[in-house]
N, C-alpha and C positions, 0 to 999 in steps of 0.2 A: 632259353627259348630255342626249340628244335622244330625244323619242318623237313619234309622229304628233299633229298637232293635232286637237282635237276641238271642245269648246264654244268659240265665239268671242266670248262676251259679256265686256265688261270687268268685272273684279271689284275692281281696285285702281287707284290713281293713283300716279304717280311721287312726288307730294307725300307720300302715306301712306308709301311706302318709305323716304323720306328721314326722315320723323318716327319711324319705327320703328328704323332702322339707323343714322341719321346721326350722332347723339351718340357712339356707341361707335366709329364709324369715324374721326370727327374727333379723337378722344383718341388713337388709335393710329397714325395716319398724319400725316405732315407735309404739310399742305395749303397751297398758294398762296393769297394773299388773295382772288384772284378766284374760286377754288374754294369757299372758305368763304362768301364773299358769295352765290354761286349756290345752295349748299345751304340756307342760311337763308332766301333769298328764296323757294325753291320750297316749303319746309316751311311757310312762313306764308301762302302765296298763297291768296287767297279764304278766309281765316279771320278770326276775331275779332281776331287779332293785328294785322292791318293796318287794322282799323276798317272802317267801311262806312256804310250808311244803312238806315233803315226806310221802305218805300213803303206807302202806304194807298190803296185804291181809292175814287174819289170817288162811286162808286155803290152798292156793297154793303159797304164798309168793310173788306174783306179786307186783311190786312197781309203783307208780304214782307220778308225781311231779305236785304240784298245785301252781301257783303263785297268789299273792294277787291282788285285783282289786284296781283302783285308787279312785273309788267312786265320781269322779268329775261328776256333773250333766250334762255336755255337752259331756260326753263320751258315744257313743251309746252301749258299751259293759256293762255298769254298771247300767242300768236303770230298769232291770227286777225286782230285789228284791225290790228296792224302790216303784216301781209301785204296786207290789202285796200287800205290806203293806198298801199303801194309798187306794187301792180299798177295801181291807178288812174293813177298817174303813168307807168308803163311803157306802158300802152294808148294814151296820147296820143303816144308816141314811135315806136311800131312802124310800119314801112312795109308797103305791100301787096305783099309779095314772099315767096318761100319762105325759110325759115330752117332752118339745119343745126344738129344737136347733136353736139358733139365732147367726149369725155371723156379727160382726161389723168390718169394714176395714177402716183404716186411709188412706187419700189420700197420693199418693206417693210424692207429693210436700213436705210433712213433713219428708220425709226420711233423708235429710241431717241435719235437726234440730235434729232428734231423735239420729243420730250418735254422735253428740256432747253433747246431753243432754238425754241419754237413761233413766235414772231413773225417771226424772221429766215427760218426754212425756208418758212413760208406766204408771206411776201412774195416769196421767191425763186421760188417756183412760180408766183405770179401773174405776175411779170415775165417769166419764161422762156416761159410759155404765151402770153401776150398778144403778146410780142415775135415769137414764132414765127408765130402766126397773122396778124399784121399784115406780117411780112416776106413770107409766102406770097401774101397778098392784094395786095401791091404788085408782085410778080414778073409780068411781061407773060406769061410761060408759063402762068399761071393766070388772074388777073383783071386785074392792072395798075392797081390803084386802091386806095382806102381803103375797108375793110370795117368793119362795126360788131360788137362783141363785148360780150356779157354774161357774165361769169364768177362762178360760185358755188362756194364752198369747202365740201367735205364732208370730214369726217375719220373717218367710221365705216363699219363693215361692218353686216350684218343682225344679227350676234351681238355688237355693240358693240366688237369689237376695232378696233385702229387701222388704218384704210384711207384714206390721204389722197389725194384726187382732186379734180380741178376740172371741173365741168360748164360747158361753154361753149355758148351760143347765138350763132351766127354768121350774118350776113346772106348770102343766097344771091346776092350780087352786090356791086358796088363803085362808088363815085364816082370818076370819072376824075381824075387829078392836077390838071387845069385847071378842073375843076368844070362842064364843059360837057356831060357826057353820063353816063347811067347804064350800067354794064356788067353785063349779067345773067350769072349763073353757069350752070353745067351743071344739068340737072334732078335728076339723082340722084348727083351727085359733086361734091364741093367740092375738097379737096386730098388727095393721096396720104398715108395714114396712117403708113406706114413712113417717108417722108421727114419728116414732122411729128415723129415719135419721135426720129429721129436729131438733128434740129436742136434741139428742146426739150432733149434730154439734154445736148448740148454747151453750151447757154446756161445751164442750171441748174448744171451742174458747174463751169463758168467762174466763175459767181457764188459757188458754194460755196468754190472755191479763194481767191478774193479775200477772202471773209469770213474764211477762216482765216488768210491772210497778214496781215490787218489786226487779228487777235486779237479778233474779234467773236463767236466761237464759244465756248461753255462746255462743259467736258467733266466728267462726274461719273458715278459708278456704273458702269454698262456701257459708257459711252463714254469712260472714263478712259484706256484704252490707246491712244486716238487722239491723245493728246498727244505720242506718240512719232512722230517724223517718217516713219520707215520704215513704220510701221503705218498712218499716214494716207495715205500714197502707195498702199500696197496696198489700202486701203479705196476710194480714189478708182478705181483700176484695176478693181476688182471692180465698181463702179457703171457704169463706162463699158463694161464687157464685157457688161452685161446689156441685153436689149432692153426698153425702157421701153414700157408698155402705152398705146396710144392707140387709142381706140375711137370710130368715126364712126357715128352711128345714121342712118336714113333722114331725109330732110327733113320738117319739120313740114307744110309746104304752105301755110301762111297765119297771119296775126296772131292769130286767135282760138285757134288750136291751140297757138301759142306761149305765150299767156296761161295756157291750161289746164295746160301743162306747168310754167310757172313758179309757178302756184299751188300746185303740189305740192312744189316743190323749194326755193323761195327762203328761206322762214322755217321750214324743217324743223329739228328738233332730233334728237339722237342716237337717242331713242326716244320715241314717242308713248304716250299713255295706253291707247289702243284695242289696243296690242300686248301690254299687261301682263295676265297671267292672275290670278296671286295671290301673296302672301307668306305662307308658313307656317313657323313655328319658324325664322325667319331665312333662309329659302330663297326666292328670287324666281324665279318662272317667267314666261316671256314667249315670244311667238310670233316666229318668224323664218322668212324664205323661203329655201329651200336652192336657189340657182341651179344647182348641180352635179346636183341630183336632180329636174330637169324642173320647177323653181320650186315644189316641194312645200313646203307650209307645216308647220313642225314647232314643238315647244315645247322651249325650253332651260331648264335649272334651274341657277341660280347661287347660292351663298351671298351674303348681303347685302353682305359686305365686297368680294367680287369684282365684284358687280354694280355697286356705287358706284365701285370703282376703274375699271372700264371706262367707266362714264358720265363720270367726271370727266377722263378722257383727252381728252374733246371739248369741254371748257369753254375758250373762246378767250380770249386775252389781252385785257385791258381796252381798250376802244375800238377793237378790231381790226376792220377793215371786211372782211366776208366776201363781199359782193356788190359787184363792181367792173365798170367799164365802160371800153371802150377804143376807139380809132378813131373812127368816126362817132358813137358813143354817149359818148365821152369828154366830161368835164364842160365844159371850156373850148371855147366855141363850138359847143355841141351843138345848140342850137335853130336856129342859122343853117344848119348843115350839113344838119339834117333837113329844114328848109324847102326848101332847094335840091334835095334828093333827092326830095321830094313833087312839086316843080315839074317835075322831069324825067320823073317817073313819071306825070304827068298828074293828080295829086291836089291839091286845094287845101291849101296850107300851113296854113290856119286851121283846117281840118276833118280831124281824124285818120280814117284809113280805118276803116270799120265794115261790112265786107262780110258778116260772120257775127255771130250772137248772141254777146254777151259771155259768157265762161264764169265771171265773178267771182260768188262765192256771195252770196246775199242774206242780210242779218242778219234774225233774228226780230223780231217787233214786241214789244219789251220794255215798251212803255208801256201795252199792253192789260192788263186784269186777267185773271189765269190762271183765276180762279174763275168770275166771271159773264160773261167775254168781251165785256162792253159797256162797262164803266167804264174810266177811265184811272187808272194808278198814279202817284202824286205823292209826292215825298220829304217825310216829315213828322218825321224825326228823323235827326241825324247821331250815328253810333256812334263814340266815340274809339278810337284804336289802342292796343294794349297796349305798354308801354314795352320790355320785355325778353321774349325768348323763348328757350327751349332747343330743341335739335333732337330730343331724344328723346321727350318727352311729345307726345301728340296735341293739336292745337289745340282750344280749346273749341268745342263744337257750338253751332249757332244756338239762341237761346231759343225 
């Protein structure tokens, strides 16, 4: 159910929705452990459940209660600090060159298989995409050298339905095989997207066949018919006949714009608090952007069970790495390769390029007293955490 968006002020948080609807949902749905952990962490985030501390101003005596964060990577409240630290590291590695943005999307026919085998399917996508881009980069018809890739996994659409895709930031140039020169790319074109689609599809399906032959896929529910060999072959034929979507956006133009983009995408979760409108009588309303309707912002209403079901589709397997680097940005020997690239580009290896202002957000001054604006807040008491918490009741309010 969709209506045009009106008031854009946030009225509710994801944590409140989990506290209201989570307990009943957990009782009636079989949840994986990582999903249970995510729900409990989000429900307890920045409440007395996790403990905290009391701050006191050394000038006017005002006090402030601050509760601890859950630090779960699926919590929309806890991503800012992790994002800023990650971006600071990336800023030191970016080269003073144009960068391209390429998006690879899995066909939705693979969604049921991904729900039962998320780690395997996501790993296959990372490998197929990075192998494809590196292959095109090494091809003399395109660049003929080693490119750098940062790939970010997203599994959701604006309506929280499953939409598995990989955002890739790719260097607009390559390091020659012998390391003696930098090969610049074209100004507005990196690789042909149709050819990228064909090669990526072939690499992914080859990996999927080998996983099936090695009995590393699990089938249950809607995917149970795929245990039949004939049905499995027809399924692969259908995937091979589809045109896989690869979208190349215009180049960023410089390191600062790449960072601005990464600041929005790297530590994003399936839905942020500012998109939530309200939860009334067990119905959650949230804003979404309809790209098919000229990017018009609308409001969708879902019952709490369906909202949580969709949200939990995007909880990643434990310790799964959703931001990966390849080529010049690969972990092994990365610093030496990037220093060599900077030397060839005429930039000091010890001084990262800073031709534009940094887009990294600045943190508010948390030590300044919010009352008198002159004193400094100091920790005067530590508040212990609560041992046990249920999902349904709201967490206690601050004293």
